[in-house]
C-alpha positions in Angstrom: -9.7 7.9 -16.4 -11.0 11.5 -17.1 -14.3 10.1 -18.5 -14.6 7.9 -15.4 -14.0 10.9 -13.1 -16.5 13.1 -15.0 -19.1 10.4 -14.5 -18.8 10.7 -10.7 -20.6 13.1 -8.5 -19.2 14.7 -5.3 -15.6 14.8 -4.3 -13.2 12.3 -5.8 -9.9 11.0 -4.4 -7.2 9.7 -6.8 -4.7 7.3 -5.2 -1.3 6.3 -6.7 1.5 4.2 -5.4 4.3 4.6 -8.1 5.6 7.4 -10.2 3.7 6.4 -13.3 0.4 6.4 -11.3 1.4 9.7 -9.8 1.9 11.3 -13.2 -1.4 9.9 -14.5 -3.2 11.3 -11.4 -1.7 14.7 -11.8 -2.6 14.8 -15.5 -6.1 13.9 -14.7 -6.4 16.7 -12.2 -5.2 19.2 -14.8 -7.6 17.8 -17.4 -10.7 17.8 -15.1 -9.9 21.0 -13.2 -12.2 22.2 -10.4 -11.7 21.8 -6.7 -13.5 18.4 -6.1 -10.5 16.3 -7.1 -7.9 15.2 -4.5 -4.8 13.2 -5.0 -3.0 11.0 -2.5 0.4 9.4 -3.3 1.1 6.3 -1.2 4.4 4.5 -2.1 3.9 0.9 -1.0 3.7 -2.7 -2.2 0.7 -4.1 -4.0 -0.7 -6.1 -1.1 -0.3 -3.1 1.2 -2.0 -0.9 -1.3 -5.0 -3.3 -1.5 -5.6 -2.9 2.3 -5.2 0.9 2.1 -7.6 1.2 -0.9 -10.1 -1.1 0.8 -10.4 1.4 3.7 -10.1 4.7 1.7 -13.0 3.7 -0.6 -15.3 3.6 2.4 -14.5 7.1 3.7 -17.2 9.7 3.5 -16.6 13.0 1.7 -16.3 14.7 5.1 -13.5 12.3 6.2 -11.6 12.4 2.9 -9.2 15.0 4.3 -7.9 12.3 6.7 -7.0 9.9 3.9 -3.2 10.4 4.2 -3.3 9.9 8.0 -5.4 6.7 7.5 -3.0 5.3 4.9 0.0 6.0 7.1 -1.7 4.5 10.2 -2.5 1.4 8.3 1.0 1.0 6.8 2.5 1.4 10.2 0.5 -1.6 11.5 1.2 -3.9 8.6 3.7 -6.7 8.3 4.6 -7.6 4.7 6.6 -10.8 4.0 7.9 -12.3 0.8 9.0 -15.7 -0.3 11.4 -15.4 -3.2 13.2 -17.9 -5.3 16.1 -15.5 -5.7 17.3 -12.4 -3.8 20.1 -11.6 -6.3 18.2 -8.5 -7.4 16.9 -7.5 -4.0 18.3 -4.2 -2.7 16.1 -3.4 0.3 16.6 -5.2 2.6 20.0 -6.2 1.3 20.8 -9.9 1.3 24.2 -11.2 2.5 26.8 -12.3 -0.1 26.1 -15.9 0.8 22.4 -15.4 0.1 23.2 -13.6 -3.1 25.3 -16.6 -4.3 22.7 -19.1 -3.1 20.1 -17.4 -5.3 21.7 -19.1 -8.3 21.0 -22.6 -7.0 17.4 -23.6 -8.1 16.3 -25.2 -4.8 17.0 -22.0 -2.8 14.0 -20.0 -1.4 14.2 -17.0 0.9 11.9 -15.4 3.4 12.0 -11.6 3.3 10.4 -9.5 6.0 10.0 -6.0 4.6 8.7 -4.7 8.0 11.7 -6.1 10.0 14.2 -5.6 7.1 15.4 -9.2 7.3 16.4 -11.9 4.8 16.5 -15.5 5.9 16.2 -19.1 4.4 12.5 -20.0 4.0 11.6 -22.8 6.5 8.3 -23.7 4.9 6.2 -21.7 7.4 4.7 -18.2 7.3 3.9 -16.3 10.4 0.8 -14.4 9.3 -1.4 -12.3 11.6 -5.2 -12.5 11.6 -6.3 -9.2 10.1 -6.0 -7.4 6.8 -4.5 -10.5 5.0 -3.8 -9.9 1.3 -1.9 -12.3 -0.8 -0.2 -12.0 -4.3 1.9 -14.6 -6.0 3.6 -15.5 -9.3 2.0 -18.0 -11.6 4.8 -20.5 -10.8 4.4 -21.6 -7.2 7.2 -20.8 -4.8 5.5 -22.4 -1.8 3.4 -25.6 -1.5 -0.3 -25.1 -2.2 -1.2 -26.5 1.2 0.8 -23.7 2.9 -1.4 -21.1 1.2 -4.6 -23.1 2.0 -3.6 -23.0 5.7 -3.7 -19.3 5.8 -6.7 -17.7 7.6 -9.9 -18.0 5.4 -10.3 -14.2 5.6 -7.4 -13.7 3.3 -7.9 -11.9 0.0 -5.8 -12.7 -3.1 -5.0 -10.1 -5.7 -3.5 -10.4 -9.2 -0.5 -8.3 -10.0 2.1 -8.4 -12.9 4.6 -11.2 -12.8 7.3 -8.5 -12.8 6.3 -7.2 -9.4 9.4 -8.9 -8.0 12.7 -9.7 -9.8 12.4 -13.4 -9.1 11.0 -16.2 -11.3 8.8 -17.4 -8.4 7.5 -15.3 -5.6 4.8 -14.8 -3.0 3.9 -11.6 -1.1 1.6 -11.5 1.9 0.6 -8.6 4.1 -1.2 -8.9 7.4 -2.1 -6.9 10.5 -2.5 -7.7 14.2 -5.4 -5.3 14.5 -8.5 -4.8 12.3 -8.0 -2.2 9.5 -11.4 -0.8 10.6 -10.1 -0.2 14.1 -7.0 1.5 12.9 -9.0 3.8 10.6 -11.5 4.7 13.3 -8.7 5.4 15.7 -6.9 7.7 13.3 -10.0 9.6 12.3 -11.1 10.2 15.9 -7.8 10.8 17.6 -6.2 13.1 15.1 -6.3 16.9 15.2 -8.4 18.2 12.3 -7.4 21.5 10.8 -9.3 23.5 8.1 -7.4 24.5 4.9 -7.0 28.3 4.5 -7.6 28.0 0.8 -10.6 25.7 0.3 -11.9 25.4 3.9 -11.9 21.5 3.9 -10.8 19.8 7.1 -7.7 17.6 7.0 -5.4 15.6 9.2 -2.2 15.7 7.1 0.3 18.5 6.7 -0.9 19.4 3.2 -4.5 19.7 1.8 -5.2 16.8 -0.6 -7.4 19.0 -2.8 -5.4 22.2 -3.2 -2.0 21.1 -1.9 -1.7 24.1 0.4 0.1 23.4 3.7 -2.4 23.1 6.6 -1.7 25.5 9.5 -0.2 23.9 12.6 0.0 20.4 11.3 3.6 18.9 11.4 4.8 17.2 8.2 4.8 13.4 8.3 7.6 11.2 7.1 7.2 9.4 3.8 6.5 5.7 3.9 8.8 3.3 1.9 8.1 2.5 -1.6 6.7 1.2 -5.0 3.0 0.5 -8.7 -0.5 1.5 -10.0 -3.2 4.1 -9.6 -6.8 4.0 -8.5 -9.8 6.1 -8.1 -11.6 6.3 -4.8 -14.9 8.0 -4.6 
């Protein structure tokens, strides 16, 4: 990663979504040094992360200080659903005792809505919105192929480790009811930009992403729920 960063010009933003990625990003900052390297930690699921990265990579250097606000704005508008062959190892949201027991019967499948915090029997349908659609799934199908094919053609599918969910068969899909571009534009143009006292860069979040100094007069934002990987956004 250090070689990749050194090969880039201008300011660089490292983005992580789990503790391993966070440690790698921090080590890279120490190895590279200087003040052009920023780090943003965004705990989220893989499909959510794909949407966030897709927008952050398009930010200009001047707008990079708004990265955290953009990520939080996008996550707030997302709906992430899972279809799992078992919820026995699911802790958030928590399944009922009956659902936990049913997980040990092979035909059982469950629909988990991470945004609503609900677990229900899967009824062979997915209520997916029309923007920011990202899909990930296990190699063993948990839903009929035609169900995936009926999803909007604008969907993007990403590959993640089989171990992303503690179930033999699973599907994860994130969608939004508004365009990620519109959310990003709204955040960047409606937020209150403040200059960092240490490096002079403008930012929208409570802490400067480059020098990690608290920005004056910006309230701290709540952390978004969690989980795996790291990325480099230029």
